[in-house]
N, C-alpha and C positions, 0 to 999 in steps of 0.2 A: 396246365398249359405247357406245351413243349417249348424248350429253350431253343435259341438260335443254333446252338451246338448240336442238339438232338436232331433238329430238322436237317441240318447240313449233312450229318452222318447218314440219315435215312435216304436223302436224295443221292448222295455220292455212292452209296452202296448199290444202287440199281443203275448206275451210269457207267458205261465202259470207257469213258474218257474224262480227263480232268476238266473241271469247270471253274469259272471265275465266281467270286462272291455275288456278282450281279446276276449271273445265270442261275446260281443256286436260289437266290432270292426270288427271281421271276417264276421259277418252277414251283417254289414253296407257296407263293401267293396264288398262282393258278390252281394249285391242288388244294388250297385251303388249309395248308399245314402251318401257316404262320399268321399270328395275330399281332399287329403292331400299330401303334399310333404315331410312330416316328415318321418324319418326312423323308428320311433317306435310309430305309431299311437295309439297302445293299451295303452302306457304310458300316452299319451295326454288324451285319453278317461278317464283313471283312475283318472288323476289329476283333470279333469273338474268335474267329478261326486263327488269325495271326497270333493273338495273345496266347491261345491254347498251345500252339506249336512252340512258342518261345518259352512259356513258363511251365508247361505240364510235361513231365518226362514220359508220361504214359499217353500222350496225345494220340488220338486215332488218325490224325491228319498227316499228310505229307505235302510239301510244296513241290509242284512239278512245273518248272518254268516260271516266268514272271507273272505273278498274280493269278496263278491257276493251282487248284488243289485237288487231291484225291485222298483215298484212305490207304493206310499202310496194308490193310488186309487185301486190297485190290492190286497191290504192287505187281504181282505176276500176271495180271490180266488186262490192265488198262493200256490203251493204245496212245502213246505219246512219244514224239521224237526226243523231247527233253528227258523222259524216263529212260529211253534207250541209251542216251549219252551218259546219264547218271549210272546206269548199270555197267557200261563199259569202264567208266572211271573207277567204280568199285572193284572191278576185276583187276585193273592196273594197280590200284592201291594194294590189293592182296598179293599180287605178283611182286610188287616192289618190296613189301615187307619180307617176303621169302628170300629175295635176292640179298637184302641187307643181312639176314641171318646166315646166309651161305658164304658170303664173301670173307676174305682174310681180314682179321681185326685191324691190321696196320693199313690196309687199303681202305678200310672203312673210315679210318681217321683222315685220310686224304680226301675222301668224298665229303666228309663234314667240313674240312678246310675249304674245299671248293664252294660249298654252300655258304659258309660264313663270308667268303669273299664276295659272293653275289649279293648277299644281304647288305653288305656295306662295311664290313670289318676290313681293316688295313693291316699290312705287315703280318699276315697269317702265316705261321710257321708250325709245321708238325714236328714234334720233338722226336728224339731217338726212340726206338722201340723198347729199349731197356734203360733203366737208370733215370727215368724221367721224373721221379719223385711224385708220381701220381698225376702229373700234368701231361696231357697228350698234345695240346695245341696252345700256342701263345698268339694273341692278336690284340689289336688296338681298335677301339670304336670311337670315332670322332663325331661329336654331336654339334651340329651347326657351325663347324669350323672353330669352335671355342674350347670345348671340353674334350680331352683325350683320355679315354678310360682304358687302362691296361687290363686285359682280361685273360685269365687262365681257364682253360677248358679241359674238362675230363669227358671222354667219350666211352660209353659202355654199351657194347653190343650184346645185351643180356636178353633172356626171355623171362627171367624172374625179376621181381620188383627191386628197385634200388633202395637200399636201407640207409640209415642215418650215418653209418660208418664212412660211406663215400663222401658225404658232405663234409664231415670232420677231417677226413684225409686231405681233401682239396684245400680246406682252410689252413691246414698245417703246412702246406707247401707254398702258401701265398706270401707275398711281400706286402708292406704296409699300404702301398698305393694301388693295389690290384683288386679286381673284382672277379667273382667266380661264375662259371657256367657249366652245368652238367647236362649232357645230351645223351639220351638212351633210346634204344629201340623198344624198351618195355615201359613200365610205369614206375612211379615213386611211391614208396610206403608212406603212411601218414607221418611217421616220425621224421622221415627225410624232408618232407614238405615243411613241417613245423620248424625243424632245425635250419632250413634255408632262409626262413623268415625271422629267425631269432634276433631280438634287438641287441644293439651294441656289439654286433659281430659283423664280419665281412659279408656283404650281400652275395647271395648265390642264386642265380636264375636257373630255372629248370625247364627243360624241353623233353617231353615224353615222346613215345613212339608215334602217337597220332599227330601231335604237333609237328614232329619231324617230317612225317609224310606230307602234311599240309604245306610246309615250307618248301619241300622238294617240288611239289606241284606248282607252287606260286612262283618259284625262281627257276624252274626248268632244269633241275639237277637229276639226272638218271631217267628222265622221261623226255619225250618230244611231243609237241602239239601237232595234231593233224586236223585240218579244217575241211568241212564238207558243207555243201549247200543243201538245206532241207526246206521245202516249201510247205507252208501251212496256210489255212484260210484266214484272211484278215476280217475277223468278225466286226471290228470297229468300223471298217469301211462300209459294210453293208448296213450297219445300224444308222449310218449317216448318209446313205445313198441319195442321189438326186430323186426327187419325187416324194421324199418323206415330208411330213407335215412341218410347217414353220415352227410350231411349238417344240417339236422334237429336235430341231436344229438349234434352237436357242437355249442350249444347256451349258455353254461355256461360261465360266465365271472368271473374274479377275484372279490372277495368281500372285499379285504383289500387294503388300500392305505395309504401311509405315507406322511407327509409334507417333505420339504427339508430344510436344514440349510441356514442361511444367512439373515433371517428376513421373516416375513409373507407376505411381498410384493415382495419378491425376488426369488420365486420358479422357475420362468422361467429362470432367469439369472443363478441360481445355476445349473439347469438342463443343460443349454447350456454349462457351464464350464465343467461339469462332462462328457458330451458326447464328448466334444473336447479332454478331457484328455485321454479318452479311444481310440479315433482316433489317438492320438499321441503316444500310446503304453503303457499307464498306464492301464494295462488290466488283472492283476491278483488280486485275493482276497486280498492278503497281500499289494500289491501296492495301491489298491483302498482305503483300510482302512487307510493307511498312508496318502494318498492324502486328505481325508476328515479331518483327525485330524490336518494335517499341514495347511490346507486352512481355516478352521473355528475354531476359538478359543473356541467356546462353545461346540465343539465336542471333548470330552476327553475320551470317552469309545469306545473300539474296537467293542463291541457288538452294540452300537448305530450307529457307522460308518458303520458297516456291514448292519444294517437295512436300512440305507439311500441308500446303494449301490443297494438294490433290487428294489427301486422305479421305475426307468426306465425299469427294466426288467418286472415288473408287467404291465407296460404300453405298452409293446410290442416294445420298442425302442432298447433294447439290448437283447442278448442271451449269454448263457455260454456254450462253447463246450470245453471239455477236460481241464476245469479249466481256460480257456481263455475267457475274456469278449469281445464281438464283437458287433458292431452296426447291427441291423437288416436292412432289406431293407427300412422299414418305418423310422428307426432311421437315416439312411444315407440321406433319402429324407428330413426329417425335418431339420437335421443339415445343409444341403446345402441350404435350402430355408428360414428357420426360420419362416415358415408359421404357425401362431398361430391357424388358423382354421383347418389346417391339423393335428396339434398336438392334438387339441380337439377331432377331429374325431377318431384319433388313440387311444387316452386314452379311449374314450367312447366305442370303439370297443372291448377293452380288460378288462375294469373294470366296474362293475355294478354300477349304481346309478347316473352317471353324467347326462345322457339324461333325466332320470326319474325326477331328482331334477329340472332341467331346465324347463321341461314340467309342473311340479307342480307349480313352482313359476310363470310361464307364464300364468297359468290358472286363475289368479286373479289379480286385480289392487292393492290389499292390500299386505303389506310386510308379508312374511312368516318367522316365527322364526325357529331356529334349532329344537325345540321341535315339532313344527307343522310338519316339514319335517320328523323327526324320526317317529312320529305317523303315518304319511302317508305311509312311506316305510314299516313299520311293518304290518300295516293293509292290504295294497294292494299288497305287494311284498314278504311278509312272510320272511323277513330277520332275524327276531328273535334277533335284537340288543337290549340289555338292557340298554346301555348308548349311549350318543350322540356323542362319540368321532369320529366314522367313518363318521358321517354326517358332523361334524365340519371340518374334513380334506377335504372332498369333497367340502364344501362351500368355503374354503380358496383357493383350486385349481381353482374353478370356478371363483372366484374373480380375481385371477392372470391371468386366461385365458380370462378375459374381458367379460364373459358371464353374470355375475350378479354383483351387488354392495351392500354394506352394508349401510343401512339407519336406522333412528330411528324406532324401532319396528321390525326389521328383515332384510330380503333380498328381492331385487326386480330385475327384468330383466334390463340389461343395454340398 
């Protein structure tokens, strides 16, 4: 049976424009190319493509704009404004590299000094062009207004790789309280990288040519940003246009979930106790808040207790009518059976991100970190989360539900 990756490659190979994982999945199902028992095959498709791009150096996929993909082999043929922008940026990167190699070495030091200032270094001073003892720039990096790190910087406008000699030379010029930084237009030899990380020696940070270009783009040194308006079709608008069926409109899930008190491994036990208390008649806002405060010693705030009270509601297990908390049909069924798989299905039905995270972790044999998952959800599901707190809460619930487990390096499927 063809894998999700194989199917995606086959569909993208015959498509002249980038597609979203949802569009790829719809075509695959229509053409009978995909067999899956999963409830959200588009999430599985997104996870497989995204993971392949991130982990596989020989991936056939390229990302073109937010949440849309094509094949590397199609790069010269696909029609996409995002790809046109990417091509232009690649041209500018190439031109910028050429300019750096053409410019006077001393002027290049001033360019790097300008970049360091924009990054946040203070008291940036370019040394004299001769007799500098291997130090091209002195600067201070203040961290959080507390730590002041004196930094000596050596700048090398080379085409050949930087060897270990440069790292040792910089250390030989350093004072006791200084740190080192080497910036080059080329790359670092393996020995230089190992020497920069040597224990019990002055730390030396390394910035190679590609990272230097990235920083110049990020901080606008040697380049200028030009903006233009490009119009594209809003596919999401037409998927939810007026006149669509009620069922197709009722696809939004809750995007917020909280943990429950009692310990990070006791969410299910706490949930069961809470549902039982409602069943026994503790079913008003005031009574429930008091129950949380009386039951869990670390819950001392009424506001926090009220926040916990809404967790089963967002999961579809309770509802509130005329100020009275009642179990829903799903809540009654779960409380009567204590079926964890049914609980997972109910939560997934009502809250976004559970199935999506499971599919993403399942798509690779390597552990996935909370940051990997946050990046994946932002890139492919447009959640717009700036912190990982909602990812962390979901991961903890999934651990409690027995779907995943924590290992060194991240999370894996149970």
